[in-house]
C-alpha positions in Angstrom: 115.9 97.7 105.0 115.8 96.7 101.4 115.9 99.9 99.3 113.6 99.7 96.3 113.5 95.9 96.6 110.2 94.1 96.8 109.2 91.3 99.2 109.0 88.9 96.2 112.6 89.3 95.0 114.0 87.8 98.3 112.6 84.4 97.6 113.4 84.0 93.9 116.3 82.4 92.2 115.5 83.3 88.6 116.0 80.9 85.7 118.3 82.6 83.2 117.2 83.0 79.6 119.7 83.9 76.8 119.9 87.1 74.9 118.6 87.3 71.3 121.7 87.5 69.0 120.4 86.4 65.6 117.2 86.4 63.5 114.4 84.0 64.4 110.9 83.5 63.1 107.6 82.9 65.0 103.9 82.9 64.5 103.6 85.5 67.3 106.2 87.8 68.8 105.3 88.9 72.4 107.1 91.9 73.7 107.3 91.8 77.5 107.8 88.9 79.9 105.4 89.8 82.7 102.1 88.2 83.5 100.4 89.6 80.4 103.1 88.5 77.9 103.8 85.1 79.5 100.1 84.2 79.9 99.5 85.1 76.3 102.5 83.1 75.1 101.5 80.1 77.1 97.9 80.1 75.8 99.1 80.4 72.2 101.8 77.7 72.6 99.1 75.4 74.0 97.0 76.1 70.9 99.9 75.3 68.6 101.2 78.8 67.8 105.0 79.2 68.0 105.8 82.3 70.1 108.9 84.3 70.8 109.0 86.4 73.9 111.3 89.4 74.2 112.1 91.0 77.5 114.2 94.1 77.9 115.6 93.0 81.3 114.7 89.9 83.2 111.5 87.8 83.4 109.1 89.5 85.8 111.4 92.5 86.3 108.7 95.0 85.3 105.4 95.8 86.8 104.5 92.1 87.6 107.5 91.9 90.0 106.3 95.1 91.8 102.7 94.0 92.2 101.3 93.6 95.7 100.1 90.1 94.7 96.4 90.8 95.2 93.8 89.1 93.1 90.7 91.2 93.8 88.2 91.1 90.9 85.4 92.4 93.1 87.5 95.1 94.9 88.6 97.0 91.8 91.0 100.0 92.0 88.4 101.7 89.7 85.3 101.2 91.7 82.2 99.6 90.2 80.2 102.7 91.0 82.6 104.8 88.8 82.4 102.2 86.0 78.6 102.4 86.1 79.0 106.2 85.5 80.6 105.4 82.1 79.0 102.1 81.1 75.6 100.4 81.3 74.6 98.0 84.0 74.9 95.1 81.6 78.4 96.1 80.5 79.5 96.6 84.1 78.2 93.2 85.0 80.3 91.8 82.2 83.3 93.6 83.6 82.7 91.8 86.9 82.3 88.4 85.1 85.4 88.9 83.1 87.5 89.8 86.2 86.2 86.7 88.0 87.0 84.6 84.9 90.6 86.0 84.9 91.0 85.0 88.6 89.6 81.5 87.9 92.0 81.2 85.0 94.9 81.9 87.3 93.6 79.4 89.9 93.3 76.8 87.1 96.8 77.5 85.9 98.2 77.1 89.4 96.4 73.7 89.8 97.0 72.4 86.3 100.7 73.3 86.1 101.3 72.6 89.8 102.7 76.0 90.4 104.1 76.7 93.8 103.3 80.4 94.2 101.6 80.6 97.6 98.2 80.9 96.0 95.3 81.1 98.4 91.6 81.9 98.3 90.7 84.6 100.9 88.0 87.1 101.7 88.2 90.8 100.7 87.0 93.8 102.7 86.1 97.4 101.9 86.2 99.7 104.8 85.6 103.4 105.6 87.2 105.3 108.5 85.2 108.5 108.2 81.9 109.9 106.9 83.4 110.8 103.5 84.6 107.2 103.1 81.2 106.0 104.3 79.4 107.9 101.5 81.7 106.4 98.9 81.2 102.9 100.4 77.4 103.4 100.2 77.8 104.3 96.5 79.8 101.2 95.9 77.2 99.0 97.7 74.5 100.4 95.5 76.6 99.5 92.5 77.1 95.9 93.9 73.3 95.6 94.1 72.9 96.6 90.5 75.4 94.1 89.1 74.5 91.3 91.6 77.8 91.2 93.4 77.4 89.2 96.6 78.7 90.9 99.8 78.0 91.0 103.5 77.6 94.3 105.4 79.4 94.4 108.8 78.8 96.5 111.9 81.9 98.4 113.0 82.5 95.8 115.8 82.5 93.0 113.3 85.4 94.3 111.3 88.5 92.0 111.4 90.8 95.1 111.4 92.7 95.9 114.6 91.6 99.6 114.5 88.1 101.3 114.6 86.2 101.8 111.3 83.0 103.5 110.5 81.8 100.7 108.2 83.0 97.5 106.6 81.8 95.1 103.9 83.0 91.6 103.4 83.3 90.4 99.8 84.3 86.7 99.4 86.1 85.1 96.4 89.4 87.0 96.3 92.8 85.5 96.3 96.5 86.3 96.7 99.8 84.8 95.4 103.5 85.4 95.0 103.6 87.1 91.6 107.3 86.4 90.8 107.0 82.7 91.5 103.9 82.6 89.3 105.4 84.4 86.3 108.7 82.4 86.5 106.6 79.2 86.4 104.7 80.4 83.3 108.1 81.2 81.6 109.4 77.7 82.3 106.2 76.2 80.9 106.3 78.3 77.8 109.8 77.1 77.1 109.0 73.4 77.7 106.2 73.7 75.1 108.7 75.0 72.5 108.3 78.7 72.9 111.4 80.9 73.0 112.2 83.5 75.6 115.0 86.0 75.3 116.1 88.3 78.2 118.2 91.5 78.0 116.7 92.0 74.5 115.1 95.4 74.5 113.2 96.2 71.3 114.6 99.2 69.5 112.5 99.2 66.3 109.2 97.7 65.1 108.8 97.6 61.3 105.2 97.1 60.2 104.7 94.7 57.3 103.9 91.1 56.4 105.6 89.8 58.4 106.5 92.3 61.1 110.1 92.7 61.9 110.9 93.3 65.6 114.5 94.5 66.0 116.6 94.3 69.1 120.2 95.5 69.6 121.7 92.2 68.4 118.9 90.3 66.7 115.4 90.4 65.2 112.2 88.4 65.1 109.9 87.9 62.0 106.3 87.3 63.1 102.8 87.5 61.7 101.3 88.9 64.9 102.8 91.2 67.5 101.6 91.5 71.2 102.8 94.6 73.0 102.7 93.3 76.6 104.8 96.1 78.0 102.3 97.7 80.4 102.0 100.7 78.1 102.6 100.3 74.4 106.1 101.0 73.4 106.7 103.4 70.5 104.5 106.3 69.6 100.8 105.4 69.8 99.2 108.8 70.1 95.6 107.6 70.5 96.3 105.3 73.4 98.9 107.6 75.0 96.3 110.4 75.0 93.8 108.1 76.7 96.0 106.8 79.6 97.1 108.5 82.7 100.6 107.4 84.0 100.9 107.2 87.8 103.3 105.9 90.4 102.2 103.8 93.4 104.1 103.0 96.5 104.3 100.0 98.8 106.0 98.9 102.0 106.4 95.5 103.8 106.3 95.9 107.5 106.3 93.9 110.8 103.6 94.4 113.4 102.6 92.7 116.6 98.9 93.0 115.6 98.6 91.8 112.0 95.2 91.6 110.4 93.7 88.3 109.4 94.8 86.8 106.1 92.5 88.7 103.8 92.6 91.6 101.3 91.6 95.1 102.6 90.9 98.3 100.7 89.9 101.6 102.2 87.7 104.3 100.7 90.3 107.0 100.9 91.5 109.0 97.9 93.9 107.7 96.8 93.1 104.3 98.4 95.2 102.0 100.5 95.4 98.2 100.1 96.5 95.7 102.7 97.4 92.0 102.6 99.5 89.5 104.5 102.8 88.3 103.0 105.9 86.6 104.3 109.6 86.3 103.8 112.4 84.2 105.3 111.9 86.0 108.7 108.2 85.3 108.9 104.9 87.1 108.2 104.6 90.7 107.4 101.9 93.1 106.1 102.1 94.6 102.6 100.6 98.1 102.4 100.2 100.0 99.1 99.0 103.5 98.2 100.0 107.1 97.9 99.5 107.2 94.1 100.4 110.3 92.1 100.9 111.1 88.5 104.4 110.0 87.2 107.0 112.8 87.3 104.9 115.2 89.3 106.9 114.7 92.5 110.7 114.9 92.7 111.0 114.1 96.5 109.2 110.8 96.8 110.4 110.0 100.3 107.3 111.6 101.9 105.1 109.1 100.0 106.8 106.3 102.0 106.7 108.3 105.2 102.9 108.6 104.9 102.5 104.9 104.4 104.7 104.2 107.4 102.7 106.7 109.5 99.5 104.9 108.4 101.0 101.6 109.5 102.3 102.9 112.8 98.9 104.5 113.8 96.8 101.5 112.8 99.1 98.5 113.4 101.8 99.6 115.8 104.4 99.0 113.0 107.8 98.0 114.5 109.8 98.0 111.3 109.4 98.6 107.6 111.7 96.1 105.9 110.7 96.7 102.3 110.0 99.8 100.2 109.3 99.9 96.5 107.2 101.8 93.9 105.4 100.7 90.7 104.2 102.4 87.6 100.5 102.1 86.9 98.5 103.4 83.9 94.8 104.3 84.3 92.4 104.6 81.4 90.1 107.5 80.8 86.9 105.5 81.4 88.1 103.0 84.0 88.5 99.9 81.8 91.7 98.6 80.3 92.4 98.8 76.6 92.9 95.3 75.2 92.9 94.2 71.6 94.2 95.0 68.1 94.9 98.6 67.0 92.5 100.0 64.5 95.2 100.7 61.9 97.1 97.5 62.6 94.8 94.4 62.9 97.8 92.1 63.7 99.3 94.4 66.4 97.8 93.8 69.8 98.0 96.1 72.9 97.1 95.8 76.5 97.3 98.8 78.9 95.3 100.9 81.4 95.2 98.1 84.1 95.3 100.5 87.1 96.3 98.4 90.1 94.6 95.3 88.7 97.6 94.2 86.7 97.5 90.5 87.6 93.9 89.9 86.8 93.8 92.4 83.9 97.0 90.9 82.5 95.4 87.4 82.5 92.2 88.8 81.0 94.3 90.4 78.3 95.9 87.1 77.5 92.5 85.4 77.2 91.1 88.1 74.9 94.2 88.5 72.7 94.9 84.8 72.3 91.3 84.2 71.3 91.5 87.0 68.8 94.7 85.7 67.3 93.2 82.2 67.1 90.0 83.6 65.4 87.7 83.1 68.4 87.0 86.7 69.3 83.9 87.2 71.5 81.7 90.0 72.7 84.1 91.1 75.4 86.5 92.3 72.8 84.2 95.3 72.1 84.0 96.2 75.8 87.7 96.5 76.1 88.4 97.6 72.5 91.5 100.0 72.6 89.9 102.0 69.8 86.7 102.8 71.7 85.7 106.4 72.0 83.2 107.7 74.7 83.3 111.4 74.1 80.6 112.4 76.5 82.0 110.6 79.6 85.7 110.7 78.9 86.2 114.0 77.2 86.7 116.0 80.5 89.4 113.6 81.7 91.1 113.5 78.3 91.1 117.3 78.0 92.6 117.8 81.5 95.3 115.1 81.0 96.4 116.2 77.6 96.4 119.8 78.7 98.6 118.7 81.5 101.0 117.0 79.1 101.1 120.1 77.0 101.8 122.2 80.1 104.8 120.0 80.9 106.0 120.0 77.3 106.2 123.8 77.2 106.3 124.8 80.9 109.2 122.5 81.9 111.4 124.2 79.4 110.9 127.5 81.3 111.5 126.1 84.7 114.5 127.4 86.7 117.7 125.3 86.8 118.0 123.0 89.9 121.7 123.5 90.0 124.1 126.2 88.7 127.1 123.9 88.7 127.9 120.2 89.2 129.4 121.0 92.6 125.7 121.3 93.8 125.0 117.7 92.8 125.8 115.1 95.4 126.8 111.5 94.7 123.8 109.5 93.7 121.8 112.6 92.8 120.4 114.0 89.6 119.4 117.5 88.7 118.3 119.6 85.8 120.8 122.3 84.8 121.0 125.0 82.1 123.4 124.3 79.3 124.7 126.5 76.5 121.9 125.4 74.2 119.2 124.3 76.6 118.4 122.1 79.6 120.6 119.2 80.7 119.9 116.2 82.9 123.0 115.7 85.0 123.7 112.8 87.4 126.7 112.2 89.6 127.2 108.5 90.4 128.5 107.1 93.7 132.1 107.3 92.5 131.7 111.0 91.7 131.6 110.6 87.9 129.3 113.0 86.1 126.8 111.7 83.5 125.3 114.4 81.3 122.2 113.7 79.2 119.6 115.5 77.1 116.5 115.7 79.3 114.2 115.4 76.3 112.2 112.1 76.4 112.7 110.1 73.2 109.0 109.3 73.1 107.3 112.6 72.6 109.8 115.3 73.5 108.7 116.2 77.0 111.4 117.0 79.7 112.1 114.3 82.3 112.4 114.9 86.0 114.6 113.3 88.6 113.0 110.7 91.0 115.0 110.8 94.3 114.0 107.3 95.6 114.2 105.3 92.4 117.2 107.3 91.1 115.5 107.5 87.7 114.5 110.1 85.2 110.7 110.1 84.8 108.6 111.7 82.1 105.5 113.4 83.4 103.7 113.4 80.0 103.3 109.7 79.2 105.0 107.9 82.0 108.3 106.9 80.3 111.1 106.2 82.8 114.9 106.0 82.4 117.7 104.9 84.8 120.2 107.4 86.1 122.4 107.0 83.0 119.5 107.3 80.5 118.6 103.7 79.6 114.9 102.9 79.2 113.2 101.4 82.3 109.6 101.7 81.2 107.9 102.4 77.9 106.6 104.0 75.9 110.1 105.3 74.8 112.2 102.9 72.8 115.4 104.9 72.8 117.6 106.1 75.7 118.2 109.6 76.7 120.9 111.1 74.5 124.3 111.6 76.1 125.6 115.2 75.6 128.8 116.9 76.6 128.8 118.9 79.8 129.7 122.6 79.2 133.3 123.3 80.3 132.2 125.9 82.8 130.1 123.3 84.6 132.7 120.6 84.9 134.3 119.7 88.3 
């Protein structure tokens, strides 16, 4: 079994880009080489803007590489019925149209640039397995009718799934692809058009000015416009961070003697499950995703995978789960992503709050941001404006989420130590311990060496928690994640966890 390795990584021989080691200039600096950043860079390069793309690790190594590869503009993670609760019918219809436009843009890119990424148009299905799910599905069907979304109601016997359901609906016009093949092809195209891509070049500072100065460990970029395509904005953006909910989602790739047809499936459970067909060198398999929870809330994440595997065994007779991985996702307070320029920084662009729709929302963000940089902003910009405020509909969510962050900020400092001594920490394990002057984040690597860190997240000062599966330190307040030795894996933090000496009484 591949531990924390996606299906997609097996088939990729990545093209290597150099590290930034000097100062360069560009019209636009794009931070993040996933689908959002590379799509934006390609659109701007095609329009004559010189772009520089900075990636902290490798192209596609972030959320794009952990995507399930689903392109489902009509089967949103945030259901259309819920969007209608916050927005008008006209606005919700525009959401649908913009999601469809994003998918059609991906399809056009695949054809125009002749990208070999296993792209295929397929049907999508919503299904309910019980009466509670049936009620939610009925609510979604009512929303479909209001926004003129075509669908076909099926009887239980007409469902293409190999297990009984209460109700199912077919929604045509969805698609799937291999996300890593796609983003690597975009990267090569950006470079062929004269853009510059630098890997292993994490941003450590962003100085606001005219031009902006983006600083990495060994170089810098001078640029007139900045695009933060990092899934959640790096640095401290209190307004956006207070309006997004960091979560972790899980996925498995498994073999089964009774695979479903080649389609996208989403159930009406809370949280929902998604299904699609994929393949590796050994043949076809099923990709199942779900079991979402707020980042940092769960230390023992193994049960999340166990529940997915049980779901697959009961419904598909799963014979083996060959892949397991997780992915960070960020949800907005009102269901729509935040895309566009920050209020106080008209030349600083952000894109976040994609939920599980990262591939289509990332492409939509590229369309909107590139148009805004090129002076062609349209009405959709207001719909996705990151500065929008909807106090009547989003206030309860924002209050609860920010109270939760405050509870972690203060409450985690009062939590009991997870280990009294390093002898209680096994190889490959991390635990929070009490030190002479406060909490410590202590990790023992596979060789037995102890790594002692401050557990204080460098973003906003919350305390991190150990993630047993990913072997990472996760911040429950705003979703920042660090590897076992404290290096940043996911924003918003820019700086690593600070190394601190281990108290003498705790050394082994």
